N, C-alpha and C positions, 0 to 999 in steps of 0.2 A: 465490414471490418470493425473490430472493436478495439480501438486504441485505448489502453489503460495508462493513465499517468500515475506514477508512483514515486515515493521517496524512499531512500535507503540510507542506512547508517554505515559510515566508515568507522566512526566511534561516536561517543556521546556529544562531541563538539563539531562534528562534520556530517551534515546531512545533505545528500545529493539528490537531484531529481532527474527523472528520465521517463520514457514512455516505451511501450512495447505493444505489438499487435497480439492480443490474446483472443482472437476471434474463435479459436477452437474451444475456449472455456465458457462455461455458463456461470458468470459471476454477477454479484449484486453490489451496488454501491454501498460502502460502509463496512463490508465484510473484509477483515484483514487477510492478506495472502503473503506468503513468503516467496520473495524473488531472489534468486542467486545471481550475483554479479561477479564476473571474472576479476580477480585481484589486479592483474596486470593490464587488462583491457576493459575499461568500464563500458565500452560499447557492446560487450557481449553479456547478455543477461537472459534469464529464462525463468518461467514460473516453476516453483518447486512444490508448494503445498498450501493449503488453506491454514490459517491460524498464525501462531507466533512461533518464532525460533526458540529453542531451548536455551539459547544464550542471551536472551533479551535482558537488558539492564533495567533497573527501576526507572531511570530517566527515559529510556526508549519506550517502556510500557506506558508511562504517563503521557508521553508525546502522542503515541498511537491512540490511546483512549480519548484524549482531547480531540484528535482528528475525527475519530469515530463519532463522538458526541456531536460535533459540528455537522458531519454528514447526515446523521439521523435527524437533526433539527431541520436541515434543508429538505430532506425527504418528507418529513411531516408537514412542512409548509407547502410543498408541492402537492401533496395528497389533499390537503384541506382546500386548495384552490379548485379541485375538480368537482 
């Protein structure tokens, strides 16, 4: 099982966290994906596509880039320990 933890934006001031079993996907840490979440039932979510939404705001883009930078630093540290 590949449980992926993700964050999603309701708007620029509300960021929620959840997780989903994406065992059917071949994903790598630090690569952004687009997850769709049902507006009326936040327990319903699913993978949509790799990359960013066309509707991403400057705040959201900066937020994701900072998360990606942190993930890449963690990956580089792990690789240097091997």
